[in-house]
VOGU-3710 file (C-alpha; in Angstrom, 3 decimals, decimal comma):
1> xxxxxxxxxx> 91,352/114,818/112,223  87,751/114,588/111,406  86,672/110,959/111,930  83,714/111,521/109,252  86,084/112,756/106,174  88,480/109,530/107,504  85,669/107,005/107,375  84,361/108,481/103,979  88,121/108,244/102,587  88,510/104,450/103,659
11> xxxxxxxxxx> 85,368/103,247/102,478  86,058/105,184/98,798  89,350/103,698/99,098  87,580/100,211/99,773  84,931/100,853/96,788  87,409/101,662/94,424  89,588/98,673/95,165  86,566/96,179/94,788  85,894/98,330/91,451  89,087/98,172/89,852
21> xxxxxxxxxx> 89,543/94,426/91,176  86,163/93,876/89,037  88,058/94,645/85,886  89,851/91,290/86,112  86,899/89,396/86,309  86,162/89,788/82,738  89,360/88,149/81,399  89,776/85,949/84,323  88,864/82,340/83,144  91,841/79,988/83,432
31> xxxxxxxxxx> 93,908/78,708/86,395  96,458/80,245/84,804  94,816/83,657/84,925  94,065/83,344/88,688  97,992/82,226/89,471  99,925/84,068/87,324  97,785/86,626/84,670  98,494/83,990/82,106  102,248/85,313/81,944  100,974/88,551/80,046
41> xxxxxxxxxx> 101,741/91,448/82,460  104,181/94,033/80,947  106,809/95,747/82,934  105,062/99,218/83,510  101,707/97,627/84,720  103,993/95,009/86,554  106,630/97,300/88,182  103,758/99,514/89,673  101,867/96,391/91,063  104,894/95,458/92,816
51> xxxxxxxxxx> 105,538/98,735/93,880  102,155/99,083/95,066  102,234/95,895/97,234  106,154/95,982/98,848  104,972/99,727/99,786  103,052/98,763/102,855  102,274/101,145/105,613  105,541/100,628/107,111  106,750/102,772/104,117  103,687/104,785/104,278
61> xxxxxxxxxx> 103,778/105,925/107,761  106,968/104,393/109,318  109,729/106,065/107,589  108,356/109,972/108,449  108,097/108,084/111,967  111,757/107,442/112,246  112,880/110,362/110,828  110,915/112,050/113,534  112,055/110,175/116,179  116,103/109,905/115,121
71> xxxxxxxxxx> 116,481/112,751/112,670  117,859/112,385/109,060  120,079/109,775/109,868  117,574/107,372/109,638  117,522/107,836/105,672  119,617/104,547/105,296  116,867/102,225/106,573  114,802/102,086/103,265  118,266/101,512/101,276  117,724/97,946/102,435
81> xxxxxxxxxx> 114,163/97,317/101,346  114,955/98,930/98,167  118,703/97,369/97,302  117,032/94,212/97,459  115,664/94,478/94,214  119,212/94,696/92,948  119,836/91,375/94,220  116,272/90,245/92,307  117,482/91,923/89,288  121,195/90,565/88,680
91> xxxxxxxxxx> 120,747/86,894/90,222  116,569/85,991/90,287  114,072/87,926/88,332  114,689/86,536/84,667  115,461/82,559/85,831  113,014/82,669/87,955  110,311/83,626/85,331  112,101/80,855/82,770  111,707/78,389/85,111  107,936/78,379/84,492
101> xxxxxxxxxx> 106,874/78,132/87,689  103,169/79,251/89,661  104,779/79,387/93,127  108,099/79,145/94,907  107,575/75,606/95,760  106,516/74,763/92,510  110,104/76,402/91,450  111,811/74,169/94,200  110,185/71,058/92,893  110,870/71,691/89,330
111> xxxxxxxxxx> 114,596/72,644/90,059  115,435/69,651/92,457  112,932/66,794/91,490  111,853/66,101/94,710  108,207/66,219/96,555  110,231/66,777/99,980  111,699/69,889/99,073  108,458/71,186/97,635  106,571/70,406/101,355  109,601/72,377/102,966
121> xxxxxxxxxx> 109,372/75,487/100,896  105,738/75,467/101,049  105,558/75,299/104,532  108,428/78,298/104,804  106,183/80,123/102,392  103,296/79,991/104,087  105,008/80,605/107,478  106,590/83,831/106,125  103,274/84,906/104,663  101,178/84,672/107,603
131> xxxxxxxxxx> 103,667/86,520/109,621  104,123/89,389/107,201  100,024/89,614/106,916  99,117/89,493/110,305  100,641/92,746/111,385  99,036/94,145/107,830  95,446/93,570/109,655  96,104/94,665/113,015  98,230/98,110/111,458  94,998/98,608/109,642
141> xxxxxxxxxx> 92,940/98,379/112,509  95,056/100,642/114,366  95,025/103,181/111,694  91,331/103,190/111,697  91,143/103,671/115,230  93,519/106,657/115,575  91,716/108,247/112,719  88,053/107,592/113,713  87,978/106,134/117,154  86,729/102,969/115,653
151> xxxxxxxxxx> 87,752/99,379/117,704  90,682/98,097/116,875  89,170/94,962/115,031  87,469/96,798/112,354  90,060/97,927/109,797  91,590/94,584/110,209  88,245/92,819/109,288  87,801/95,417/106,405  90,760/94,704/104,877  90,378/90,910/105,009
161> xxxxxxxxxx> 86,979/91,434/103,157  88,102/93,608/100,614  91,167/91,472/99,782  89,186/88,003/100,058  86,511/89,912/97,379  89,159/90,772/95,132  91,462/87,411/95,091  88,586/85,323/94,996  86,812/87,113/92,120  89,872/87,794/89,734
171> xxxxxxxxxx> 92,903/86,226/91,216  95,929/87,488/89,716  94,394/89,508/87,181  92,420/91,475/89,827  95,038/91,967/92,044  97,655/93,300/89,620  95,171/96,108/88,238  94,411/96,572/92,281  98,118/97,051/93,484  98,918/99,072/90,215
181> xxxxxxxxxx> 96,000/101,432/91,074  96,984/101,200/94,788  100,777/102,492/94,085  99,637/105,628/92,333  97,030/106,340/95,152  99,676/106,095/97,480  101,711/108,497/95,831  99,259/110,792/95,277  98,068/110,563/98,674  100,985/111,766/99,867
191> xxxxxxxxxx> 102,135/114,137/97,397  98,964/116,449/97,400  99,133/116,982/101,203  102,622/117,528/101,074  102,210/120,533/98,577  99,925/122,287/101,087  102,192/121,320/104,041  105,259/122,841/102,609  103,277/126,011/101,874  101,901/126,292/105,126
201> xxxxxxxxxx> 105,339/125,711/106,513  106,960/128,646/104,493  104,246/130,895/105,739  104,981/130,092/109,495  108,545/131,604/108,315  110,156/128,271/107,080  111,305/127,127/110,981  114,238/124,520/110,291  113,832/121,144/112,019  116,042/121,119/115,348
211> xxxxxxxxxx> 119,496/118,924/114,929  119,663/115,934/117,094  116,577/115,709/119,649  113,271/117,019/118,663  112,362/120,512/120,343  108,831/122,016/120,826  108,259/124,857/118,673  105,383/126,205/120,679  103,830/125,620/124,129  102,622/121,732/124,072
221> xxxxxxxxxx> 99,983/119,837/126,285  101,006/116,049/126,032  99,075/113,241/127,802  100,411/110,249/128,549  97,973/106,840/127,594  100,260/104,039/129,170  102,857/104,284/131,564  106,375/104,760/130,114  110,086/105,596/131,098  111,749/108,646/129,578
231> xxxxxxxxxx> 115,161/109,822/129,283  116,067/113,742/129,547  119,614/114,865/129,151  119,042/118,353/130,694  116,576/119,741/133,201  113,192/120,563/132,048  110,618/122,998/133,837  107,014/121,695/133,159  103,869/121,559/134,769  102,142/117,930/135,815
241> xxxxxxxxxx> 99,036/116,649/136,407  99,399/112,985/137,344  101,993/110,789/138,469  105,698/111,441/137,985  108,326/109,101/139,233  105,941/107,534/141,895  104,526/110,757/142,853  101,308/112,539/142,405  101,131/116,187/141,195  97,770/118,628/140,248
251> xxxxxxxxxx> 98,905/120,664/138,224  102,265/121,718/139,418  105,093/123,382/138,324  108,565/121,552/138,963  111,750/121,133/137,476  112,592/117,780/135,886  116,192/116,709/136,505  118,472/114,913/134,015  117,970/111,124/133,893  115,733/108,422/133,562
261> xxxxxxxxxx> 111,837/109,048/135,027  108,592/107,219/134,806  105,485/108,706/133,828  102,312/107,492/134,803  99,452/106,279/132,430  97,021/109,300/132,439  99,554/111,898/133,131  99,350/115,318/131,426  102,333/117,371/130,837  102,433/120,969/129,918
271> xxxxxxxxxx> 105,779/121,722/128,442  106,775/125,416/127,225  108,258/126,119/123,782  112,143/125,298/123,254  111,844/122,428/125,363  114,017/119,263/124,364  111,333/116,402/124,149  112,117/113,656/126,554  112,770/110,234/124,698  111,145/106,724/125,540
281> xxxxxxxxxx> 113,926/104,324/126,994  111,912/101,569/125,417  109,774/101,470/122,145  111,063/102,550/118,701  112,476/105,583/119,977  115,076/103,738/121,590  115,705/100,936/118,952  119,235/100,068/118,917  119,554/99,831/115,177  118,165/103,083/114,639
291> xxxxxxxxxx> 121,362/104,949/116,366  124,348/102,112/115,677  126,873/104,461/116,535  125,385/106,277/119,527  122,975/103,942/121,409  123,844/102,967/125,031  120,811/101,653/126,182  120,811/98,613/124,192  123,525/96,165/123,581  125,931/95,928/120,460
301> xxxxxxxxxx> 123,531/98,621/117,960  126,205/98,498/115,206  125,429/94,935/115,293  121,519/95,210/115,384  121,993/97,478/112,275  123,621/95,211/110,180  121,349/92,198/111,194  118,489/94,593/109,939  120,306/95,408/106,649  120,980/91,914/105,538
311> xxxxxxxxxx> 117,800/90,597/106,711  115,920/93,406/104,473  118,394/93,100/101,801  118,312/89,240/101,330  114,748/88,292/102,384  113,134/90,929/99,975  113,881/87,653/97,266  112,051/85,155/99,992  108,990/87,132/100,769  106,000/85,138/98,532
321> xxxxxxxxxx> 104,191/88,187/97,431  107,281/89,472/95,833  108,506/86,446/94,088  105,133/85,692/92,902  104,711/88,732/90,635  108,134/87,811/88,849  105,883/84,830/87,700  103,552/86,768/85,663  106,150/88,545/82,881  105,719/87,374/79,789
331> xxxxxxxxxx> 109,799/86,195/79,690  112,948/86,963/81,697  113,576/89,784/79,584  110,161/91,246/81,012  111,341/90,313/84,397  114,214/92,335/84,406  112,760/95,463/83,252  110,355/94,998/85,900  112,588/95,201/88,148  114,049/98,365/86,707
341> xxxxxxxxxx> 110,466/100,046/86,754  109,935/98,881/90,439  113,496/100,596/91,477  112,716/103,864/89,763  109,156/103,756/91,401  110,427/103,099/94,965  112,910/105,542/94,455  110,264/108,274/93,665  108,165/107,458/96,799  110,896/107,120/98,991
351> xxxxxxxxxx> 111,636/110,816/98,416  107,943/111,837/100,379  108,009/110,376/103,855  111,289/112,008/104,861  109,827/115,122/104,374  106,954/114,577/106,506  109,335/113,376/108,866  111,379/116,515/108,859  108,115/118,370/109,486  106,860/116,624/112,442
361> xxxxxxxxxx> 110,056/117,162/113,942  109,019/120,986/113,857  105,429/120,680/114,591  104,800/117,265/116,008  107,755/116,276/118,072  105,584/115,719/121,123  104,482/112,200/119,480  108,128/110,726/120,283  107,299/111,304/123,738  104,047/109,299/123,530
371> xxxxxxxxxx> 105,357/106,976/121,065  103,240/107,637/118,327  105,433/108,597/116,075  103,922/106,382/113,371  100,671/108,754/113,400  102,824/112,034/112,009  101,676/111,546/108,609  97,894/111,665/109,579  97,906/114,330/111,991  100,471/116,976/110,334
381> xxxxxxxxxx> 97,732/118,354/108,478  95,314/118,949/111,237  98,410/120,810/113,036  100,169/123,092/110,136  96,480/123,942/108,332  93,474/122,851/110,697  90,090/123,532/109,891  88,062/121,640/107,182  91,347/122,276/104,653  93,289/119,909/107,285
391> xxxxxxxxxx> 90,710/117,841/107,720  90,246/116,574/104,012  94,183/116,418/103,587  94,067/114,159/106,702  91,540/112,147/105,461  93,371/111,712/102,020  96,482/110,478/103,832  94,110/108,096/105,812  92,669/106,577/102,495  96,591/106,392/101,240
401> xxxxxxxxxx> 97,560/104,671/104,127  94,529/102,135/104,149  95,630/101,530/100,708  98,884/100,632/101,792  97,440/97,739/103,983  95,179/96,728/100,936  97,985/96,277/98,334  100,410/94,493/100,709  97,539/92,121/102,107  96,331/91,529/98,260
411> xxxxxxxxxx> 99,781/90,327/97,211  100,411/88,106/100,392  96,711/86,563/100,077  97,167/85,840/96,121  100,638/84,135/96,754  99,641/82,074/100,000  96,578/81,200/97,983  98,083/79,844/95,389  100,785/77,425/97,661  97,610/76,211/99,886
421> xxxxxxxxxx> 95,669/75,153/96,547  98,881/73,370/94,850  100,295/71,755/98,177  97,375/71,660/100,992  93,868/71,431/99,508  92,726/68,150/98,214  91,930/69,577/94,485  93,400/72,148/92,402  91,803/74,556/89,824  89,995/77,940/90,222
431> xxxxxxxxxx> 87,261/76,626/92,902  90,576/75,228/95,094  92,367/78,449/94,615  89,175/80,680/95,891  88,847/78,217/98,654  92,461/78,827/99,367  91,927/82,593/99,550  89,741/82,181/102,107  91,843/79,939/104,385  94,682/82,140/103,699
441> xxxxxxxxxx> 93,233/85,059/105,116  91,090/83,223/107,874  94,121/82,138/110,086  95,431/85,705/110,500  91,790/87,481/110,962  90,957/84,497/113,613  94,452/85,501/115,393  93,699/89,073/114,971  89,681/88,764/116,568  91,194/86,410/119,281
451> xxxxxxxxxx> 94,199/88,436/120,742  93,512/92,063/119,206  96,492/93,633/121,339  98,996/90,609/120,501  102,434/92,479/120,129  103,112/91,749/116,409  105,332/94,368/115,389  108,535/92,877/115,277  106,963/90,026/112,910  107,622/91,867/110,171
461> xxxxxxxxxx> 111,597/92,101/110,789  110,899/88,140/111,890  109,724/87,397/108,253  112,485/88,909/106,874  115,066/87,337/108,863  113,705/83,627/107,958  113,448/84,368/104,331  116,340/85,661/104,063  117,836/82,081/106,010  115,892/79,866/104,240
471> xxxxxxxxxx> 114,075/80,649/100,865  117,084/83,066/99,632  119,765/80,460/99,786  117,108/77,743/98,451  116,881/80,382/95,345  120,435/81,592/95,270  121,884/78,143/95,070  119,134/76,530/93,051  119,395/79,123/90,012  123,454/79,194/90,394
481> xxxxxxxxxx> 124,969/76,250/91,652  124,377/73,055/89,376  125,502/70,845/92,531  122,558/71,717/94,868  120,926/68,523/96,162  117,362/67,886/97,367  118,961/66,965/101,076  121,197/69,986/100,756  118,244/71,935/100,067  116,310/70,717/102,900
491> xxxxxxxxxx> 118,888/70,829/105,551  119,652/74,269/104,715  116,374/75,812/104,410  115,373/74,000/108,053  118,595/75,108/109,747  118,689/78,582/108,511  115,057/79,600/108,646  114,536/77,057/111,692  117,356/79,088/113,701  116,289/82,467/112,484
501> xxxxxxxxxx> 112,624/81,849/113,742  113,815/80,087/117,220  116,214/83,392/117,592  113,406/85,988/117,439  110,775/83,896/119,041  113,356/83,655/122,043  113,985/87,323/122,212  110,041/87,958/121,995  109,807/85,627/124,719  112,533/87,203/126,665
511> xxxxxxxxxx> 115,112/84,305/127,191  118,035/86,841/127,505  118,389/90,292/128,574  121,317/91,877/127,977  124,697/91,529/126,282  126,030/89,565/122,799  123,289/86,599/123,540  120,375/89,230/123,478  121,876/90,873/120,285  122,252/87,490/118,778
521> xxxxxxxxxx> 119,050/86,272/118,957  117,302/89,802/118,433  118,974/89,900/115,007  119,848/86,690/113,893  120,532/87,188/109,994  124,078/88,022/110,829  124,468/84,367/111,558  121,316/82,668/110,296  121,664/83,727/106,870  125,482/82,209/106,302
531> xxxxxxxxxx> 124,464/79,308/108,566  121,803/78,548/105,636  123,943/78,615/103,109  126,735/76,967/104,549  124,545/73,932/105,637  122,891/73,823/102,040  126,730/73,594/100,580  128,262/71,289/102,920  125,340/68,482/102,809  125,386/69,013/98,921
541> xxxxxxxxxx> 128,692/68,146/98,658  128,103/65,374/101,137  125,280/63,923/98,736  126,801/64,609/95,352  125,233/61,152/94,322  121,762/62,607/94,688  121,746/65,435/92,342  118,840/65,466/90,187  119,096/63,438/86,669  117,755/66,595/84,972
551> xxxxxxxxxx> 119,816/68,966/85,995  121,851/70,073/83,178  118,439/70,410/81,342  116,565/72,314/83,916  119,788/74,885/84,443  119,734/75,376/80,564  116,206/76,414/80,769  116,761/78,894/83,503  119,718/80,527/81,967  119,677/80,307/78,229
561> xxxxxxxxxx> 117,367/83,239/76,504  113,671/82,185/75,704  112,600/81,374/72,178  110,518/83,980/70,375  106,893/83,724/71,489  104,426/82,238/69,042  101,838/84,632/67,609  99,080/84,837/67,710  98,273/82,224/70,295  95,979/82,010/73,334
571> xxxxxxxxxx> 97,737/83,383/76,500  96,818/80,774/78,757  98,269/78,272/76,330  101,381/76,004/76,860  103,057/77,719/73,870  103,267/80,959/75,737  105,664/78,969/78,122  107,298/76,751/75,356  110,442/75,521/77,041  109,665/77,197/80,191
581> xxxxxxxxxx> 107,216/75,210/81,903  106,470/71,502/82,864  103,461/69,876/83,491  101,661/70,438/86,537  101,845/67,763/89,474  97,885/67,562/89,843  95,663/66,749/86,297  93,083/69,216/85,343  95,113/72,477/86,185  95,887/74,285/83,196
591> x> 98,957/75,312/81,920
//
């Protein structure tokens, strides 16, 4: 890919993002505008905005990489992400909007009438948000480095600066417009190159992707940048220049026998056409959940698959940048319609990455060997089309990938800023919100600059697991079970979320190296989610005398249809939320 074209595409996406976000400045005046766009975002726009922020680079680049590494059996992977919105649609969207809350801690305090529950919810919201935000910044740096050769920290800092500018200028108003724009940009960035790639594939005789392991369709030269252990299922004839299994070769031809082999850093392999690509023993190609019925190199892969599905299915409702968007709907009915729009838009988007993955299995199977499967989408135009046309299409894809980082980071920033403004900073309001935005992005950016090579790829899964085990029980039981008490909510959230956090951190630290112990720690959602619900229920039953006195009225507000909205009336007035709001805990915050 031409680095100059990619740089231009990234800069144009950043500029367009700032310009679209500036439109929100013209109508953002009150605190309600900055927090929830004065609750006036219609389902079509809100659905596009939610889809824009939810479809991060894990969807834009990662799905194709998984199909490249594992084949079409990986098409189940996006189901957990998308199906989570069914839970939101059925159980959460409308009641959450009727609560009149600005943030998830705001909802927790309104429902349980407890400042302690609010603080616990705020702590989990910030922790989950930062866990999700850090890999977005690091991924932006890695993508920009792959496309242009820039230092790894540049992309992350650029994302942080653009997002900070948009959120501080217009708050939720700006971010809504930006994320809706970026959804259609990402869809276009995938669709347009794909049309040309399919034409080039057809002109090449429409070769079919090999079933099972990826197989090279032509002679290929692969360079190994870092030492890697690979497995071969059959003898492979190759020419090596470097170190293989501790022996040094200088452009020597030999046969690599079946088994596990170690390739040294800097080794170059000349592989002939029709050669099955050796697969790494470690890394994404060896993830047990990717092959739940066939993986043999990791413990209990089927359990791992269930752990991932449960974390993504229930964790979606606990992600702060997802939940906050439902507060922007005019009413509960609009919140439900928004969720339906999201399901449709996500379904359309997820039709495209698997096709990129299938093409990559034909034209870029060597990426499995180098562990760079996530770059398949960016490299396909160069390999199939080449020349200026391939460079331009690759630049369009790089711009789309960068938009994915921007949109997800924007949603996280605005949700974290709301929590910091209301629960951490001494003064609230528009100025406090802007300062909170800077702080929300400063923490992960500083971490990125201090440790640019920190392995944070697993923190997205960790964020889902913690959210599913802490905030998900709080939302579901808070909305549907009137006997929930503040002690029960705190005990369940801390026990479930804390257990998931400790387990995942223990896995990263290498506490267990095999067997059920490793599987249970690496994929904690299977047991930490039931634990969170169970503790929340049992402690609430044991403290039945602590049920908040206003529970009946709160539950009625959550589940009864809203009265017709008054017209005319300023969108940020209390009348817009009649019967569905409450005075903010701080004076001076416009409701």
